[in-house]
Each structure stands twice: as C-alpha cells, then as structure tokens.
Legacy VTK file of the C-alpha trace (Angstrom):
# vtk DataFile Version 3.0
C-alpha trace
ASCII
DATASET POLYDATA
POINTS 268 float
-44.852 44.939 25.526
-43.092 48.175 26.415
-43.304 50.181 29.646
-42.356 53.280 27.625
-42.743 53.615 23.876
-39.954 56.186 23.810
-38.598 59.024 25.934
-39.322 62.674 25.275
-36.272 64.234 26.879
-36.386 62.432 30.261
-40.150 61.838 30.203
-41.251 58.263 29.388
-44.099 58.181 26.883
-46.720 55.588 27.793
-47.552 53.399 24.738
-51.288 53.317 25.371
-51.494 57.048 26.039
-49.454 57.764 22.903
-51.619 55.558 20.670
-54.786 56.998 22.212
-53.566 60.526 21.503
-52.552 59.533 17.980
-56.009 58.064 17.361
-57.633 61.337 18.468
-55.421 63.494 16.233
-55.639 61.209 13.210
-59.370 60.631 13.669
-60.249 64.317 13.986
-58.057 65.265 11.037
-59.532 62.523 8.848
-63.105 63.417 9.834
-62.463 67.112 9.095
-61.142 66.179 5.634
-64.228 64.042 4.969
-66.490 66.851 6.173
-64.885 69.342 3.768
-65.194 66.823 0.930
-68.904 66.333 1.678
-69.636 70.091 1.844
-69.892 70.112 5.629
-68.181 72.566 7.960
-64.737 71.146 8.904
-64.434 73.692 11.730
-67.473 72.109 13.362
-65.591 68.788 13.332
-62.612 70.417 15.070
-64.859 71.927 17.760
-66.733 68.674 18.040
-63.476 66.754 18.333
-62.516 68.557 21.540
-65.843 67.674 23.159
-65.622 64.097 21.904
-62.171 63.736 23.488
-63.602 64.928 26.812
-66.598 62.600 26.424
-64.393 59.638 25.513
-62.014 60.084 28.458
-64.785 60.726 30.996
-67.008 57.972 29.610
-64.258 55.354 29.536
-63.099 56.293 33.038
-66.582 56.351 34.584
-67.414 53.014 32.969
-64.297 51.572 34.593
-65.142 53.186 37.943
-68.648 51.700 37.942
-67.150 48.243 37.448
-64.474 48.727 40.145
-66.153 50.783 42.850
-64.062 49.104 45.544
-60.950 50.854 44.195
-62.379 54.291 44.932
-63.713 53.897 48.449
-62.798 57.018 50.389
-61.569 58.816 47.274
-64.387 59.138 44.743
-62.696 62.046 42.967
-60.003 59.647 41.791
-62.663 57.980 39.650
-62.315 60.967 37.302
-58.514 60.700 37.101
-57.374 58.499 34.176
-53.723 58.707 35.212
-52.238 56.459 37.845
-49.179 56.816 39.995
-46.942 55.958 37.082
-48.374 58.791 35.010
-49.641 56.565 32.203
-53.210 56.422 31.001
-55.002 53.543 32.697
-58.355 52.402 34.045
-60.171 53.202 30.781
-62.848 51.058 29.113
-63.242 51.517 25.369
-66.983 50.960 25.323
-67.474 53.660 27.942
-65.429 55.970 25.744
-67.506 55.116 22.674
-70.759 55.866 24.499
-69.355 59.034 26.083
-68.064 60.292 22.736
-71.395 59.635 20.985
-73.337 61.437 23.727
-70.980 64.426 23.662
-71.251 64.648 19.882
-75.032 64.287 19.873
-75.495 67.022 22.486
-73.146 69.387 20.631
-74.903 68.869 17.300
-78.334 69.363 18.833
-77.230 72.599 20.492
-75.641 73.847 17.263
-78.639 72.616 15.251
-76.523 70.774 12.710
-77.346 67.429 11.115
-76.309 64.568 13.387
-76.605 61.840 10.675
-74.449 63.697 8.117
-71.702 64.707 10.538
-71.782 61.286 12.187
-71.164 59.745 8.759
-68.097 61.941 8.351
-66.814 60.721 11.715
-67.718 57.015 11.273
-64.421 55.777 9.754
-62.512 57.563 12.521
-64.195 55.259 15.039
-62.713 52.228 13.275
-59.362 54.001 12.935
-59.411 54.652 16.689
-60.057 50.973 17.431
-57.177 49.971 15.157
-54.676 52.343 16.785
-55.670 52.170 20.453
-55.722 48.377 20.578
-52.133 48.361 19.347
-51.464 50.590 22.350
-53.213 48.055 24.590
-50.980 45.291 23.262
-47.821 47.319 23.840
-49.069 48.268 27.306
-49.973 44.685 28.253
-53.561 45.504 29.236
-56.799 43.872 28.023
-54.905 40.611 27.528
-56.331 37.307 26.377
-56.981 33.880 27.824
-54.358 31.160 27.937
-53.822 29.576 24.529
-51.251 27.428 22.759
-52.235 28.183 19.175
-49.941 29.440 16.408
-50.766 33.106 17.086
-50.247 32.883 20.853
-48.126 35.602 22.451
-46.065 35.665 25.639
-45.444 38.638 27.936
-42.595 39.475 30.356
-42.986 37.650 33.701
-43.074 40.898 35.712
-46.067 42.247 33.745
-49.740 41.593 34.653
-50.301 39.289 31.635
-46.986 37.556 32.330
-47.966 36.990 35.959
-51.294 35.602 34.767
-49.461 33.179 32.479
-47.452 31.884 35.431
-50.557 31.559 37.609
-52.441 29.417 35.087
-49.279 27.687 33.782
-49.670 28.494 30.095
-46.949 29.299 27.598
-48.981 31.864 25.669
-52.124 33.963 25.504
-54.620 34.964 22.846
-53.475 38.264 21.262
-56.960 39.658 21.906
-55.814 43.246 21.531
-54.483 42.525 18.049
-57.636 40.634 17.056
-59.659 43.751 17.804
-57.095 46.040 16.173
-57.199 43.986 12.964
-60.998 43.958 13.111
-60.999 47.744 13.406
-58.810 47.938 10.288
-61.245 45.685 8.397
-64.189 47.861 9.450
-62.269 50.949 8.321
-61.681 49.410 4.891
-65.348 48.408 4.609
-66.522 51.920 5.492
-64.166 53.481 2.945
-65.038 51.097 0.118
-68.483 49.529 0.425
-69.502 52.540 2.499
-69.430 54.762 -0.570
-72.803 53.396 -1.637
-74.178 53.977 1.879
-73.787 57.738 1.388
-77.182 57.667 -0.293
-78.701 57.334 3.177
-77.717 59.910 5.783
-76.485 58.252 8.969
-76.079 54.783 7.474
-72.273 54.793 7.570
-72.313 55.688 11.265
-74.967 53.108 12.128
-73.035 50.441 10.223
-69.838 51.381 12.058
-71.545 50.797 15.417
-73.202 47.590 14.166
-69.930 46.131 12.866
-67.922 47.117 15.914
-70.517 45.638 18.270
-70.296 42.322 16.430
-66.497 42.427 16.433
-66.246 43.237 20.125
-68.767 40.539 21.071
-66.621 37.877 19.402
-63.266 39.172 20.690
-64.591 39.061 24.256
-64.581 35.246 24.096
-60.783 35.324 23.793
-60.123 37.846 26.593
-59.349 37.092 30.214
-61.897 38.314 32.760
-62.186 37.778 36.474
-65.378 35.987 37.669
-66.741 39.242 39.116
-66.626 40.844 35.674
-69.136 38.382 34.226
-72.886 38.858 33.965
-74.110 35.287 33.735
-72.709 33.726 30.545
-71.645 37.108 29.135
-69.154 39.795 30.014
-70.500 43.247 30.826
-69.122 44.415 27.466
-71.027 41.699 25.626
-74.257 42.886 27.218
-73.521 46.391 25.914
-72.675 44.819 22.535
-76.076 43.188 22.346
-77.868 46.465 23.163
-75.839 48.519 20.663
-76.087 45.821 17.987
-79.876 45.765 18.313
-80.188 49.562 18.363
-77.832 50.137 15.419
-79.392 47.247 13.505
-82.805 48.876 13.901
-81.422 52.211 12.677
-79.777 50.511 9.691
-83.052 48.870 8.686
-84.977 52.094 9.225
-82.498 54.025 7.067
-82.635 51.476 4.268
-86.426 51.686 4.402
-86.364 55.389 3.505
-86.022 56.907 0.047
-82.299 57.187 -0.824
-80.746 60.313 -2.252
-80.522 60.213 -6.029
-76.739 60.118 -6.026
-73.974 59.943 -3.497
-72.466 63.335 -2.710
LINES 1 269
268 0 1 2 3 4 5 6 7 8 9 10 11 12 13 14 15 16 17 18 19 20 21 22 23 24 25 26 27 28 29 30 31 32 33 34 35 36 37 38 39 40 41 42 43 44 45 46 47 48 49 50 51 52 53 54 55 56 57 58 59 60 61 62 63 64 65 66 67 68 69 70 71 72 73 74 75 76 77 78 79 80 81 82 83 84 85 86 87 88 89 90 91 92 93 94 95 96 97 98 99 100 101 102 103 104 105 106 107 108 109 110 111 112 113 114 115 116 117 118 119 120 121 122 123 124 125 126 127 128 129 130 131 132 133 134 135 136 137 138 139 140 141 142 143 144 145 146 147 148 149 150 151 152 153 154 155 156 157 158 159 160 161 162 163 164 165 166 167 168 169 170 171 172 173 174 175 176 177 178 179 180 181 182 183 184 185 186 187 188 189 190 191 192 193 194 195 196 197 198 199 200 201 202 203 204 205 206 207 208 209 210 211 212 213 214 215 216 217 218 219 220 221 222 223 224 225 226 227 228 229 230 231 232 233 234 235 236 237 238 239 240 241 242 243 244 245 246 247 248 249 250 251 252 253 254 255 256 257 258 259 260 261 262 263 264 265 266 267
C-alpha cells in the first residue's frame, strides 16, 4: 500500500482519491463516446456525469455515516465531509455511491424527459470500469481489507497500517486481497458488457440491468472474504450483502421483464 500515490508539487496525492477521480473521468468519457455512437446526446452524459459524481460522493458518505453514527455525535455536518484530517478521501461506501449515482441519474433523466433505459445502457460499462479502478485504489490505500488467510494469493500490509495492525492482532501472515478480487470481477463484468452485451442492445435497459445484477452477485461473494467487525453484521450477512440481495432481486426482475418484451429488429 502507499500513503501517497505521488506528489503534485508538495501535495501528496491520495491513491484512493486519485483512482476514484480517474474512474469518474474515464467513465464519463467512455459513456459519452458510447452515447454518440448510439445516436444519443453526449452532452447530456456530460451534464449527467456531474450530477452522478455528486450523487456518488453524497450517497457513499451518507451510507457510511448511517453505519457509524457514533463517529458524528456532536458534529453531524461532518457526515457530509468525505475528507478526513489527512486530506484523503475516506469514509465512503461503494454501494451507497452506486445507489446515490443511480438516483441522481434517474431524477435528472426524468426532469429532462430523456430515455432512462437507453442512457443507462450507455453508462452501464462505466459502472464496471469504476469498480475495476476504485478497488485498485482501495488496495493501495489499505482500506476494505480481507480476512486472515494463508493461501497463495494472500497479501501482507505494513505493520503501521490498519490492515497490518489487524494482521498482528489476529496473528496471521497474510490477508485475502479482497479489493483485488472485486477489481478483477469488475474487469470481467466490463468485458462481458462489451462483448456479450452487444446482443443485449436489442432490449433497452438490459445492459444496465445486467450490470447491476452481475455486480450484486460479485459483491455478495467478495463480502465473504472481507473483514468486518461484529457490529457491521446483520445476522449471517453483512449490511452490503443485504443490499446485494435486494438489488439482485430487483435487477433480476427487470432483466426477465425486458427479455419478455419484443426486441428491436436489430441492434443499433
């Protein structure tokens, strides 16, 4: 892991914040290109991207705040601040960001009276691209680390880092590289959406619904390798797994409903 990915003049650049910013820029640019290719308005994607960024940051931060209310006693406004004393992005939950970004996009498209399914399809691969990039940032930052493990892919962190301190507490030589599991899974989903997903263009919205379905399944499985404190569990599941189940069911229903409609004669 790295406390600073590099220095911009004398300013240390946080690895997670850098990869998060890169995912936003790359994702918006890629979605705008796909929109232009599919005869949609790329400028709408650029406008939408700004609102999605706001929705992602607020959603991921508020999700974290709801799970850690004790941290904000006497200072509730700090729940909206994603930057800690060190200046790096922190206290963000990816699922909160996903939900916040979807809500922001849906509201914008309803207000502008543009097709949510078609524009969501243009954005769908960018979701997987964002997972791929930001989880690399998590690994470099040392957050969202895995359970103790001695397998061939186990990783070890510096002893003065949170995951390194956890290793010493539980007396294990290595941890699951949970961040990299999810990053690799995001890359696989991206490839699926760009290859198999071509045939899904015959149904508006199907690429987006499949992106949510696949990511929910991926995240549910990765959660079994991540370290969580007892208070972060909801019975046998983590709070994220409960959200996974809800999103998997909802997106699965939308996938089946889409496939039950008459497809377009040819992909655009």
